[in-house]
C-alpha positions, 0 to 999 in steps of 0.5 A: 500500500505504501508503494502505491501511495508513493507512486501516486504521489510522485505522479501527481507531483510530476503532473503539477510540476510540468505545467509550471515549467511553461507558465510565463515568468513574472517580470521581476524575475530576470532570465536575460541573456546577452550575446556579445560579439566584437570585431575589428573591421578595416573600414570607417564607421560610417561605411560599416554603419550604413551596411549593417543597418540596411536590412537587405544586407542581413541575409548576406552576412548573418546565417540566421537571417533567411529573408527580409521584407518591408523597408530593406533598401536603406539604412533604417531610421528611428521608428522604421520597421522591417520583417525578418524570416529567421532560423535561430538555433534551429528554430524558424520564425518571423520577427518584426524589428523596430528601430529604437535608437540611431546615432550615425555612425556610432549606435543603432538599436532595434527591438523585436516582436514575435507574435506581439511578444518581445523577442529581444534587442539588438544593439550595434555599437561602432567606435572609430579606431586607427585601423577602421572600426571596432564593431560590437553586436549585442543581442539581449533576450529574455526567457519567457518561461522556466522551460525556455530558461533551462533550454537556453542554459543547456543548449540554445545560448551556445548555439546562438553565440556560435551563430553570432560569432559566425555572423560578425566574421562574415560581416567583417569579410564582406565589408572589408572585401567591398571596394573602398568608397 
């Protein structure tokens, strides 16, 4: 009888615990992740800025960017939006990016929404150096649930960091191989 009671209690505990993993986390609990990637690019900050802030270029250098639509043919200004089809860490989706800040040629910030929910923030910081530009890409996102936080910690974060590292290396290569203006 004790064994059956323990078994039933264990099953009930699991049935209660599983849904808790998928409940939205309260705003006061911060499970934010920052993915930071830096490169030295041998071009002036204005050239790098104009290139990275023009969405039509994103699929050329970022492996997660599959396609972009909307205002894609120019460097976006504050308030402008673009829709991006992506595959991040194996997950496909669509995000709407809105430019939140723009200080040419030193800083550009976009905030993303997927199905109306916050999907993160990407910040590009560019600093003039003797050889060109110090480019920093900072992608910050929040875990919406405990399940996502566990998945992020165990698998996703490393994959996203790797994709970001590849992206910035490809950006550097593309910009440096383009003719100087």
